[in-house]
GUNU-862250 format. One record per residue: residue in three letters; chain; z, x, y of N, C-alpha, C in turn. Coordinates in Angstrom, 3 decimals, padded with zeros to 6 digits. Last residue first. Example, Ala and Ser with C-alpha at 12.3 -4.5 7.8 and 13.67 -1.06 7.14 Angstrom:
+--------+--------+----------+----------+----------+----------+----------+----------+----------+----------+----------+
| residu | chaine |      n.Z |      n.X |      n.Y |     ca.Z |     ca.X |     ca.Y |      c.Z |      c.X |      c.Y |
+--------+--------+----------+----------+----------+----------+----------+----------+----------+----------+----------+
|    SER |      A |  007.080 |  012.850 | -002.250 |  007.140 |  013.670 | -001.060 |  007.870 |  012.900 |  000.030 |
|    ALA |      A |  007.800 |  013.190 | -005.690 |  007.800 |  012.300 | -004.500 |  007.800 |  013.200 | -003.300 |
+--------+--------+----------+----------+----------+----------+----------+----------+----------+----------+----------+
//
This chain:
+--------+--------+----------+----------+----------+----------+----------+----------+----------+----------+----------+
| residu | chaine |      n.Z |      n.X |      n.Y |     ca.Z |     ca.X |     ca.Y |      c.Z |      c.X |      c.Y |
+--------+--------+----------+----------+----------+----------+----------+----------+----------+----------+----------+
|    LYS |      A |  009.138 | -007.137 |  011.451 |  009.359 | -008.801 |  011.798 |  009.986 | -009.458 |  011.038 |
|    GLU |      A |  010.690 | -004.161 |  012.544 |  010.090 | -005.110 |  011.222 |  010.107 | -006.582 |  011.697 |
|    CYS |      A |  009.918 | -002.663 |  015.325 |  010.845 | -003.286 |  014.525 |  009.945 | -003.959 |  013.573 |
|    TYR |      A |  009.610 |  000.328 |  017.638 |  008.991 | -000.324 |  016.618 |  010.122 | -001.390 |  015.927 |
|    ILE |      A |  010.941 | -000.038 |  020.908 |  010.856 |  000.629 |  019.786 |  010.288 | -000.440 |  018.594 |
|    TRP |      A |  010.926 |  000.798 |  024.341 |  010.608 |  000.165 |  023.286 |  010.534 |  000.726 |  021.890 |
|    GLY |      A |  014.127 |  002.339 |  025.538 |  012.898 |  001.799 |  025.599 |  012.272 |  000.886 |  024.561 |
|    ASN |      A |  016.652 |  003.145 |  024.838 |  015.542 |  003.824 |  024.182 |  014.175 |  003.403 |  024.506 |
|    ASN |      A |  018.409 |  001.508 |  026.188 |  018.717 |  003.129 |  026.289 |  017.616 |  003.678 |  025.687 |
|    GLU |      A |  017.836 | -001.144 |  025.773 |  018.327 | -000.612 |  027.055 |  018.155 |  000.996 |  027.349 |
|    THR |      A |  014.856 | -001.893 |  024.181 |  016.179 | -001.490 |  024.179 |  016.776 | -001.069 |  025.570 |
|    LYS |      A |  012.505 | -004.135 |  023.073 |  012.857 | -003.492 |  024.244 |  014.386 | -003.428 |  024.174 |
|    LYS |      A |  010.526 | -003.900 |  020.147 |  011.646 | -004.496 |  020.660 |  012.161 | -003.584 |  021.762 |
|    LEU |      A |  007.572 | -004.797 |  018.716 |  008.295 | -003.982 |  019.247 |  009.489 | -004.699 |  020.001 |
|    ALA |      A |  005.383 | -005.632 |  016.028 |  006.530 | -005.873 |  016.894 |  007.204 | -004.879 |  017.533 |
|    ILE |      A |  001.997 | -005.548 |  015.271 |  003.322 | -004.887 |  014.994 |  004.134 | -005.554 |  016.204 |
|    LYS |      A | -000.851 | -006.591 |  013.355 |  000.058 | -007.050 |  014.719 |  001.408 | -006.444 |  014.330 |
|    LYS |      A | -003.775 | -004.681 |  012.581 | -002.490 | -005.260 |  012.243 | -001.714 | -005.594 |  013.571 |
|    MET |      A | -006.664 | -003.880 |  010.965 | -006.117 | -004.271 |  012.149 | -004.614 | -005.024 |  011.786 |
|    ASN |      A | -008.149 | -000.709 |  009.709 | -007.222 | -001.998 |  009.496 | -006.779 | -002.550 |  010.849 |
|    PHE |      A | -011.312 |  000.566 |  008.804 | -010.267 |  000.279 |  009.914 | -009.353 | -000.973 |  009.246 |
|    ASP |      A | -013.578 |  000.743 |  006.979 | -012.859 |  002.051 |  007.649 | -011.500 |  001.905 |  008.396 |
|    THR |      A | -013.486 | -001.499 |  004.413 | -013.839 | -001.053 |  005.757 | -012.909 |  000.213 |  006.226 |
|    LYS |      A | -013.017 | -002.355 |  001.785 | -013.577 | -000.820 |  001.907 | -013.871 | -000.521 |  003.483 |
|    ASP |      A | -010.533 | -003.852 |  000.373 | -011.044 | -003.773 |  001.636 | -011.534 | -002.357 |  001.987 |
|    LYS |      A | -009.426 | -003.134 | -002.247 | -010.446 | -004.156 | -002.048 | -011.116 | -004.246 | -000.731 |
|    GLU |      A | -009.018 | -000.014 | -003.923 | -008.945 | -000.808 | -002.473 | -009.944 | -001.918 | -002.503 |
|    LEU |      A | -009.180 |  001.049 | -006.554 | -008.217 |  000.263 | -006.267 | -008.274 | -000.785 | -004.842 |
|    VAL |      A | -011.416 |  002.817 | -006.451 | -011.193 |  001.978 | -007.654 | -010.257 |  000.902 | -007.216 |
|    ASP |      A | -011.442 |  004.377 | -004.250 | -012.792 |  003.563 | -004.559 | -012.484 |  002.640 | -005.728 |
|    TYR |      A | -008.862 |  005.222 | -004.040 | -009.484 |  004.421 | -003.145 | -010.599 |  003.673 | -003.570 |
|    PHE |      A | -008.042 |  007.225 | -005.850 | -007.993 |  005.861 | -006.278 | -008.307 |  004.882 | -005.123 |
|    PRO |      A | -008.794 |  009.622 | -004.606 | -009.487 |  009.224 | -005.583 | -009.411 |  007.833 | -006.204 |
|    THR |      A | -007.966 |  008.905 | -000.982 | -007.524 |  009.629 | -002.448 | -008.440 |  009.011 | -003.483 |
|    LYS |      A | -008.625 |  009.490 |  002.311 | -008.717 |  008.760 |  001.233 | -008.623 |  009.628 | -000.258 |
|    ASP |      A | -008.014 |  010.606 |  004.900 | -007.560 |  011.135 |  003.967 | -007.533 |  010.169 |  002.520 |
|    GLU |      A | -007.763 |  007.271 |  006.773 | -008.238 |  008.690 |  006.642 | -007.597 |  009.274 |  005.347 |
|    LYS |      A | -008.570 |  004.539 |  008.276 | -008.370 |  004.980 |  006.990 | -008.769 |  006.310 |  007.049 |
|    LYS |      A | -007.325 |  003.660 |  011.465 | -008.501 |  004.266 |  010.853 | -007.847 |  004.706 |  009.575 |
|    TYR |      A | -005.844 |  000.789 |  012.910 | -005.634 |  002.092 |  012.168 | -007.015 |  002.477 |  011.482 |
|    THR |      A | -005.131 | -001.265 |  015.858 | -006.206 | -000.690 |  014.889 | -005.810 |  000.598 |  014.172 |
|    VAL |      A | -002.908 | -003.708 |  016.989 | -003.225 | -002.241 |  016.688 | -004.221 | -002.121 |  015.648 |
|    SER |      A | -001.490 | -005.810 |  019.051 | -002.521 | -005.697 |  018.026 | -002.920 | -004.398 |  017.967 |
|    VAL |      A |  002.078 | -006.399 |  019.623 |  001.015 | -005.583 |  019.807 |  000.024 | -005.705 |  018.746 |
|    GLU |      A |  004.417 | -008.400 |  021.072 |  003.739 | -008.325 |  019.829 |  002.530 | -007.677 |  020.204 |
|    ALA |      A |  007.820 | -007.728 |  022.136 |  006.289 | -007.700 |  022.353 |  005.772 | -007.593 |  021.084 |
|    ILE |      A |  011.155 | -008.685 |  023.281 |  010.111 | -008.408 |  022.289 |  008.624 | -008.391 |  022.686 |
|    ASN |      A |  013.159 | -010.186 |  024.534 |  013.054 | -008.643 |  024.637 |  012.001 | -008.068 |  023.633 |
|    MET |      A |  013.110 | -012.654 |  024.824 |  013.390 | -012.361 |  023.583 |  013.480 | -010.742 |  023.432 |
|    SER |      A |  011.969 | -013.292 |  027.159 |  013.186 | -013.970 |  026.968 |  013.974 | -013.472 |  025.662 |
|    PRO |      A |  009.545 | -011.815 |  027.321 |  010.584 | -011.346 |  027.873 |  011.926 | -012.100 |  027.571 |
|    ILE |      A |  007.165 | -011.161 |  025.126 |  008.071 | -012.421 |  025.248 |  009.212 | -011.800 |  026.015 |
|    GLU |      A |  003.981 | -009.824 |  025.533 |  005.267 | -009.685 |  025.859 |  005.914 | -011.048 |  025.927 |
|    GLN |      A |  001.176 | -009.024 |  023.746 |  001.824 | -010.015 |  024.164 |  003.365 | -009.840 |  024.427 |
|    ILE |      A | -001.326 | -006.706 |  024.042 |  000.044 | -006.705 |  023.958 |  000.573 | -008.192 |  024.658 |
|    SER |      A | -004.360 | -005.812 |  022.261 | -003.608 | -006.761 |  023.257 | -002.204 | -006.584 |  022.986 |
|    GLY |      A | -004.670 | -002.684 |  020.957 | -005.402 | -003.951 |  021.585 | -004.612 | -004.659 |  022.471 |
|    VAL |      A | -005.035 |  000.626 |  020.438 | -004.015 | -000.309 |  020.789 | -004.862 | -001.472 |  021.532 |
|    LYS |      A | -006.428 |  002.798 |  017.903 | -006.382 |  002.090 |  019.251 | -005.401 |  000.907 |  019.286 |
|    ASP |      A | -005.702 |  004.224 |  015.720 | -006.933 |  004.479 |  016.438 | -006.967 |  003.962 |  017.894 |
|    LEU |      A | -003.390 |  005.787 |  013.778 | -003.367 |  004.858 |  014.841 | -004.825 |  005.308 |  015.613 |
|    LYS |      A | -004.025 |  006.139 |  010.311 | -003.965 |  006.922 |  011.486 | -004.297 |  005.909 |  012.861 |
|    ASN |      A | -002.979 |  005.763 |  007.087 | -003.389 |  005.093 |  008.174 | -003.167 |  005.948 |  009.575 |
|    THR |      A | -004.445 |  007.290 |  004.158 | -003.428 |  007.468 |  005.343 | -003.938 |  006.624 |  006.512 |
|    TYR |      A | -004.852 |  005.959 |  000.835 | -005.213 |  006.444 |  002.027 | -004.016 |  006.614 |  003.008 |
|    LEU |      A | -003.512 |  005.342 | -001.633 | -004.782 |  005.091 | -001.442 | -005.462 |  005.948 | -000.237 |
|    LYS |      A | -000.950 |  006.272 | -003.737 | -001.422 |  006.453 | -002.427 | -003.043 |  006.254 | -002.375 |
|    VAL |      A |  000.255 |  004.078 | -006.195 | -000.279 |  005.238 | -005.860 | -000.783 |  005.218 | -004.408 |
|    TYR |      A |  003.070 |  003.122 | -008.118 |  002.350 |  002.756 | -006.955 |  001.848 |  004.011 | -006.563 |
|    ASN |      A |  003.426 |  002.203 | -011.610 |  003.213 |  003.310 | -010.481 |  002.446 |  002.899 | -009.300 |
|    ILE |      A |  005.492 |  000.743 | -014.052 |  004.575 |  000.262 | -012.878 |  004.608 |  001.853 | -011.848 |
|    LYS |      A |  005.956 |  000.914 | -017.189 |  006.211 |  001.327 | -016.047 |  005.042 |  001.087 | -015.025 |
|    THR |      A |  007.052 | -000.129 | -020.420 |  006.171 | -000.495 | -019.400 |  006.726 |  000.202 | -018.046 |
|    ASN |      A |  008.880 | -000.167 | -022.460 |  007.626 |  000.564 | -022.621 |  006.622 |  000.566 | -021.538 |
|    GLU |      A |  011.103 | -001.537 | -021.379 |  011.297 | -000.207 | -022.374 |  009.892 |  000.650 | -022.392 |
|    SER |      A |  010.113 | -002.568 | -018.172 |  010.720 | -002.921 | -019.482 |  010.751 | -001.565 | -020.302 |
|    ILE |      A |  009.837 | -001.250 | -015.748 |  010.035 | -002.727 | -015.897 |  010.357 | -003.371 | -017.301 |
|    ASP |      A |  010.454 |  001.348 | -013.686 |  010.441 |  000.953 | -015.070 |  010.634 | -000.674 | -015.196 |
|    LYS |      A |  008.383 |  002.587 | -011.106 |  009.511 |  001.622 | -011.649 |  009.357 |  001.221 | -013.109 |
|    SER |      A |  007.457 |  004.873 | -008.705 |  007.707 |  004.442 | -010.129 |  008.582 |  003.628 | -010.352 |
|    GLU |      A |  005.734 |  005.768 | -005.829 |  007.114 |  005.203 | -006.395 |  006.670 |  004.803 | -007.822 |
|    ILE |      A |  003.475 |  007.457 | -005.246 |  004.313 |  006.909 | -004.035 |  005.811 |  006.749 | -004.823 |
|    VAL |      A |  001.449 |  009.651 | -006.546 |  002.340 |  008.672 | -006.972 |  003.203 |  008.608 | -005.797 |
|    TYR |      A | -000.375 |  011.849 | -006.278 | -000.481 |  010.715 | -005.545 |  000.436 |  009.451 | -005.698 |
|    SER |      A |  000.450 |  013.810 | -008.045 |  000.763 |  014.055 | -006.619 |  000.364 |  012.793 | -005.559 |
|    LYS |      A | -000.554 |  012.707 | -010.645 |  000.968 |  012.712 | -010.142 |  001.101 |  013.026 | -008.660 |
|    SER |      A | -003.113 |  013.217 | -011.211 | -002.741 |  012.001 | -010.400 | -001.548 |  012.096 | -009.916 |
|    LYS |      A | -002.968 |  015.402 | -013.258 | -003.791 |  015.420 | -011.941 | -003.348 |  014.413 | -010.929 |
|    ASP |      A | -001.656 |  014.181 | -015.585 | -000.976 |  015.294 | -014.589 | -001.682 |  015.303 | -013.197 |
|    THR |      A | -002.851 |  010.878 | -015.505 | -003.139 |  012.260 | -015.871 | -001.978 |  013.058 | -015.096 |
|    LEU |      A | -001.324 |  007.595 | -016.144 | -001.840 |  008.671 | -015.321 | -001.945 |  009.894 | -015.858 |
|    ALA |      A | -002.909 |  005.053 | -018.342 | -001.810 |  006.137 | -018.070 | -002.253 |  007.238 | -016.970 |
|    VAL |      A | -003.243 |  001.838 | -019.717 | -003.822 |  002.821 | -018.735 | -002.543 |  003.664 | -018.361 |
|    LEU |      A | -004.223 |  000.185 | -022.131 | -003.198 |  000.872 | -021.913 | -003.721 |  001.952 | -020.959 |
|    GLN |      A | -005.371 | -003.271 | -022.440 | -005.787 | -001.632 | -022.043 | -004.480 | -001.152 | -021.764 |
|    PHE |      A | -005.201 | -005.549 | -025.362 | -004.905 | -005.041 | -023.964 | -005.347 | -003.638 | -023.672 |
|    LYS |      A | -005.043 | -008.206 | -027.348 | -005.758 | -007.075 | -026.906 | -005.406 | -006.774 | -025.452 |
|    ASN |      A | -003.139 | -009.717 | -029.755 | -003.341 | -009.441 | -028.471 | -003.904 | -008.269 | -028.054 |
|    THR |      A | -003.853 | -012.130 | -032.178 | -004.020 | -010.836 | -031.862 | -004.050 | -010.572 | -030.260 |
|    PHE |      A | -002.094 | -014.579 | -034.352 | -002.534 | -014.187 | -033.112 | -002.693 | -012.509 | -032.923 |
|    TRP |      A | -000.892 | -015.168 | -036.634 | -002.341 | -015.765 | -036.381 | -002.962 | -015.069 | -035.153 |
|    GLY |      A |  001.211 | -012.654 | -036.480 |  000.901 | -013.681 | -037.217 | -000.499 | -014.072 | -037.052 |
|    SER |      A |  000.279 | -010.423 | -034.393 |  001.325 | -011.081 | -034.553 |  001.109 | -012.533 | -035.127 |
|    LYS |      A | -001.238 | -007.219 | -033.584 | -001.231 | -008.634 | -034.328 |  000.183 | -009.173 | -034.650 |
|    GLU |      A | -002.485 | -005.611 | -030.964 | -001.200 | -005.972 | -031.660 | -001.303 | -007.329 | -032.188 |
|    GLU |      A | -004.451 | -003.108 | -029.713 | -004.538 | -004.447 | -030.455 | -003.172 | -004.420 | -031.155 |
|    LYS |      A | -005.956 | -001.248 | -026.826 | -004.816 | -001.477 | -028.017 | -004.980 | -002.974 | -028.636 |
|    SER |      A | -007.698 |  001.303 | -025.490 | -007.778 |  000.096 | -025.868 | -006.828 | -000.209 | -027.072 |
|    GLU |      A | -006.747 |  003.490 | -022.898 | -006.909 |  003.219 | -024.329 | -006.771 |  001.705 | -024.635 |
|    ILE |      A | -007.641 |  005.773 | -020.303 | -007.598 |  004.160 | -020.643 | -007.709 |  003.979 | -022.202 |
|    THR |      A | -006.261 |  007.780 | -018.002 | -006.674 |  007.681 | -019.224 | -006.641 |  006.003 | -019.650 |
|    LEU |      A | -006.909 |  008.812 | -014.758 | -006.522 |  007.942 | -015.572 | -006.911 |  008.266 | -016.924 |
|    MET |      A | -007.858 |  011.574 | -013.713 | -006.872 |  011.023 | -012.939 | -006.274 |  009.764 | -014.003 |
+--------+--------+----------+----------+----------+----------+----------+----------+----------+----------+----------+
//
């Protein structure tokens, strides 16, 4: 999935040591987004797992604003090979609060906070 190469660059009295990490062709299917940040540097965002809604917890409605805050639990599924290396939270579940907005025609819809 990855190739890692040690590099050294000398500049006067200083030597910069770093690791060059590159994705192999096998890992390309897990890339979600790529950004070029300089001429020689690219950032790749890779998929670690899929969140599947497990349960809905508390719902706190705020009628004056036509919104509700909902506590939800997601189960981590379809873990990729990058999960073990990059995921810091190894639990099988994520807890999150989401916001819903009440509309006249479409009922409750998800909205970004």
